[in-house]
C-alpha positions in Angstrom: 12.2 33.8 11.0 10.7 31.8 8.2 8.0 33.5 6.1 6.2 30.2 5.8 6.6 26.7 7.2 4.8 24.1 5.2 3.8 20.8 6.9 3.6 18.1 4.3 5.6 17.5 1.1 2.9 16.1 -1.2 1.6 17.8 -4.3 -0.1 20.7 -2.4 2.8 21.4 -0.2 5.4 21.2 -2.9 3.4 23.4 -5.3 3.1 26.1 -2.6 6.8 25.9 -1.9 7.7 26.5 -5.5 5.3 29.5 -5.6 6.5 31.0 -2.3 10.2 30.6 -3.1 9.7 32.3 -6.5 8.1 35.2 -4.5 11.5 35.5 -2.9 10.1 34.3 0.5 11.9 32.1 2.9 10.1 28.8 3.0 10.7 25.4 4.6 8.8 22.1 4.1 8.7 19.6 6.9 7.7 16.3 5.4 7.1 13.0 7.2 7.5 11.1 3.9 4.1 9.4 3.8 2.3 11.3 1.0 -0.4 9.1 -0.6 1.1 10.1 -4.0 3.9 7.7 -3.1 1.5 4.8 -3.4 0.7 5.5 -7.1 2.6 3.1 -9.4 1.6 5.1 -12.5 -1.0 7.9 -13.0 -2.4 8.4 -16.4 -4.8 11.3 -15.7 -2.2 13.9 -14.6 -2.0 16.4 -17.5 1.4 16.7 -19.2 2.4 13.0 -18.9 0.7 11.1 -21.8 2.7 8.0 -21.0 2.0 8.2 -17.3 4.2 8.9 -14.3 4.6 7.3 -10.9 3.7 9.3 -7.9 7.2 9.0 -6.5 8.8 10.3 -9.7 6.3 13.2 -9.8 7.2 14.2 -6.2 10.9 13.9 -6.9 10.6 16.3 -9.9 8.6 18.8 -7.7 11.2 18.5 -4.9 13.9 19.3 -7.4 12.0 22.3 -8.7 11.3 23.6 -5.2 14.9 23.3 -4.2 16.0 25.0 -7.4 14.5 28.2 -5.9 16.0 27.6 -2.5 13.1 26.0 -0.7 14.3 23.9 2.3 12.9 20.4 2.5 13.4 18.7 5.9 12.5 15.2 6.8 10.6 15.2 10.1 7.3 15.0 11.9 5.7 18.2 13.3 4.4 17.6 16.7 3.3 21.0 17.9 2.2 24.4 16.6 1.6 27.4 18.8 0.8 31.1 18.2 -1.1 32.9 15.5 -1.1 35.9 13.2 2.6 36.3 12.4 4.1 34.7 15.5 4.0 30.9 15.1 6.4 28.4 16.6 6.6 25.0 15.1 8.3 22.0 16.7 9.5 19.0 14.6 12.3 17.8 16.9 14.8 20.5 16.5 13.4 23.0 19.0 10.8 25.6 18.3 11.1 27.2 14.8 9.6 30.7 14.5 7.6 31.5 11.3 5.2 34.2 10.2 2.7 31.8 8.5 2.0 28.0 8.5 0.5 26.0 5.6 -1.0 22.6 6.6 -0.8 20.2 3.7 -1.0 17.1 5.8 -3.5 15.1 3.7 -5.5 12.0 4.7 -4.9 8.3 5.3 -6.9 5.7 3.5 -8.5 3.0 5.7 -7.1 -0.3 4.5 -9.0 -3.6 4.0 -7.9 -6.7 5.9 -4.6 -7.5 4.1 -1.1 -8.2 5.2 1.3 -5.2 5.1 3.7 -6.8 2.6 0.8 -8.0 0.4 -0.7 -4.5 0.5 2.5 -2.9 -1.0 2.9 -5.5 -3.7 -0.8 -5.4 -4.7 -0.6 -1.6 -5.1 2.4 -1.9 -7.4 0.6 -4.4 -9.7 -2.7 -2.7 -9.8 -4.5 -5.6 -8.0 -5.4 -3.1 -5.3 -6.5 0.5 -6.1 -7.9 3.3 -4.0 -9.1 5.9 -6.5 -11.6 5.0 -9.2 -11.6 8.7 -10.3 -7.8 8.4 -10.9 -7.7 4.9 -12.6 -11.2 3.6 -13.3 -10.2 3.7 -17.0 -7.6 1.1 -16.3 -10.2 -1.4 -15.1 -12.4 -1.0 -18.2 -14.2 -4.4 -18.9 -12.4 -6.1 -16.0 -13.7 -8.1 -13.1 -13.7 -5.7 -10.2 -14.6 -5.9 -6.5 -15.4 -3.1 -4.1 -14.9 -3.8 -0.4 -17.4 -1.6 1.4 -21.0 -1.3 2.3 -23.7 1.3 3.0 -24.0 4.4 0.9 -20.3 4.9 0.4 -19.7 1.3 -0.8 -22.7 1.2 -3.1 -21.9 4.6 -4.7 -18.3 3.5 -5.5 -19.7 0.3 -7.0 -22.1 2.2 -9.1 -19.3 4.6 -10.2 -17.2 1.6 -11.3 -20.2 0.1 -13.1 -19.7 2.9 -15.7 -16.3 1.2 -16.6 -17.2 -2.5 -16.4 -20.3 -4.8 -16.2 -18.5 -7.1 -13.7 -18.7 -5.4 -10.3 -19.1 -7.1 -6.9 -19.8 -5.3 -3.7 -18.3 -7.2 -0.7 -19.0 -6.2 2.9 -15.8 -5.8 5.0 -17.7 -7.4 8.0 -20.1 -10.3 8.2 -23.2 -8.3 7.1 -23.9 -5.6 4.7 -25.3 -2.2 5.8 -27.6 -2.0 2.8 -31.3 -1.3 3.2 -34.0 -2.7 0.8 -33.8 0.3 -1.6 -30.0 0.0 -1.8 -30.2 -3.7 -2.5 -32.8 -3.0 -5.2 -30.5 -0.4 -6.7 -27.6 -2.8 -6.7 -29.8 -5.4 -8.4 -31.0 -2.9 -11.0 -27.4 -1.9 -11.8 -26.4 -5.6 -12.0 -24.0 -5.3 -9.2 -23.4 -8.6 -7.3 -23.6 -8.3 -3.5 -21.5 -10.7 -1.4 -21.3 -10.9 2.4 -17.9 -10.8 4.2 -15.9 -10.7 6.3 -13.5 -9.9 3.5 -9.8 -10.6 3.6 -7.4 -10.2 0.7 -5.3 -13.4 0.8 -3.5 -13.2 -2.5 -2.6 -10.5 -5.1 -0.3 -10.5 -8.0 -0.1 -9.3 -11.6 -2.7 -12.0 -12.5 -5.4 -10.8 -10.1 -6.5 -10.8 -6.5 -8.2 -13.4 -4.2 -10.7 -12.2 -1.6 -11.7 -14.7 1.1 -15.3 -14.2 2.2 -16.5 -16.5 5.0 -14.2 -19.3 3.9 -15.1 -18.9 0.2 -12.5 -17.5 -2.2 -13.5 -15.0 -4.9 -11.2 -14.0 -7.8 -11.0 -10.5 -9.3 -8.7 -8.5 -11.5 -8.7 -5.5 -9.1 -10.2 -4.6 -5.7 -11.1 -1.1 -4.6 -11.5 -0.5 -0.8 -14.4 1.9 -0.2 -13.8 2.3 3.6 -13.2 6.0 3.9 -10.2 7.9 5.2 -8.9 9.6 8.3 -8.0 13.3 8.0 -4.6 14.4 9.4 -6.1 17.3 11.3 -4.3 17.0 14.7 -2.1 20.1 14.1 -5.1 22.1 12.9 -7.1 21.3 16.0 -4.0 22.0 18.2 -3.8 25.5 16.6 -7.5 26.1 17.2 -8.6 25.9 13.5 -12.2 24.9 12.8 -12.9 21.5 11.1 -16.1 20.2 9.6 -18.0 17.0 10.7 -15.8 14.9 8.5 -12.7 16.3 10.1 -11.6 18.3 7.1 -10.1 21.7 7.8 -12.5 24.6 7.0 -11.0 27.3 4.8 -12.2 30.3 2.9 -11.9 30.7 -0.9 -8.2 31.6 -0.5 -7.2 28.7 1.7 -7.2 30.7 5.0 -8.3 28.7 8.1 -10.2 30.3 11.0 -6.8 31.1 12.6 -5.1 34.2 11.2 -1.8 33.2 9.5 -2.7 29.5 9.3 -3.6 28.1 5.9 -4.5 24.6 4.6 -4.5 23.0 1.2 -4.9 19.6 -0.5 -6.8 16.5 0.7 -6.8 17.8 4.3 -9.4 20.3 3.0 -12.7 19.0 1.7 -12.8 18.7 -2.0 -11.8 16.5 -4.9 -8.9 14.3 -3.7 -6.8 14.6 -6.8 -3.2 15.6 -7.4 -4.3 18.4 -9.8 -6.8 19.8 -7.3 -4.2 19.7 -4.5 -1.7 21.5 -6.7 -4.2 24.2 -7.5 -5.0 24.7 -3.9 -1.3 24.9 -3.1 -0.9 27.7 -5.7 -3.9 29.6 -4.3 -2.6 29.2 -0.7 0.9 30.4 -1.6 -0.4 33.5 -3.4 -2.7 34.3 -0.5 0.2 33.9 1.9 2.3 36.3 -0.1 -0.5 38.9 -0.4 -1.3 38.7 3.3 2.3 39.1 4.3 2.6 42.1 2.0 -0.2 43.8 3.9 1.8 43.8 7.1 5.2 44.7 5.6 6.4 45.7 2.1 8.1 42.8 0.2 10.9 44.9 -1.3 14.2 43.7 -2.8 
């Protein structure tokens, strides 16, 4: 029986695996291979890498470190979790795997703007399309930036980016904006241009990005979608764990869910969606799992 099965091989899951393996516990990661970190061409705000590092390279280093301490990393997709409190069974296509605890590090999925799949991938690589102004707002300092979004979420992201550049345009994803009079006044006061959609990204390369809005083309250096995200909480709900109104898994200060023996860490839990934050929660979750297991049986060599 595994001491812990981790669902998700992003920064949170891999950090937890390193900790748990170094506690001499038997741990396995089942990873579907779609961590949002893989989208990052280069991150410059992750401590310890002054020249930056790609998300893929960071995950590869973490995988090597986890495997150095005998963590198993399996490529697969978990479809079912049953049981609780020391008697879980997890199915990812190889039959039911028994485990004492489960850590959900399943993350979220960004909602994409209207853009072709191949163009989406190339735009991310060149920085023409970015999803996280907290991560890389610095990189668009004094550049011409568009935010595709509306309402409070879209306006707040445009205002945040206004701290980095004076050239910010807020474009509605649909034909009309969901901005009331006070929001429109706020945008005006902040010198944020407001443009009606529907917005479609039709071109993106190292030289910029073209957004087509109702047959008119607008050119920008970078576009940020502010369309929200969808939480990968299916397994948590299947296991009976409580989630909040946004769909994020509810945990206590030690990453325990409402189901005994089931834990959650990273972006699937409400908080700051940052690699460093996810890694911190992974460390907390792993230490909690170790301590909780030690209550039920001595962890002796």
